[in-house]
N, C-alpha and C positions, 0 to 999 in steps of 0.2 A: 809566567801569565800574570795581569795585573788584579790583586787581592780586590778590588773595590769587584771588577768584571766574575773573577773566580765565584764571590758570595753571592753575586746579584742572580750567576747562573744555579748553586745551589740552591736557592731560594725559590728557584722555577719550579727546581724537580721537587721539594719541598712541599713547596703549595700545591704543584697538579696532582701529588702525592694525597694531602689532603683533600683537594675537592674530590677525586677519582675515591677515595674509603667514604667521605660524605655521600657519594651519589649511588654508593653501594647499600649502603644503610638506607637511604632512603627509598630508595627502589626508580634513580632517578638515572636512566641510560644516558642523556645527554650532558650533565655534570658528569658522570663518570670519562665519557669519550672526553669532552671537554680537561679534564682531570690528565688524562694519558696524552692528550696533544702538549699538553704545558708541560710534564715531564721529557718530551720526548725534544720539543723544543731545548729546552734547560740541558739536555743530556748532548745535543749537539754542538751548542754554543760551547760547551765545555771542551768536545772536541777539536773542535776547532783553535779556538786558544792555545790547547795543548799541540797540536798542526804547527801553532803560527812560533811558538817557542820551541820547538824543535828543529826548525827553520832558524832562528837564530844564532843560536849559539853554532 
């Protein structure tokens, strides 16, 4: 897996978790949902990259 893509995906996961936590603290459900969506996007992209690596070898 390309290290740049891996760190970007992890960054999406971390940023999403921060948004979700902030949304919970402020009572902002919209921000919570955006955070969860961003986390899911990061995890999905991470899985796709791992799948690509599996088929390369």
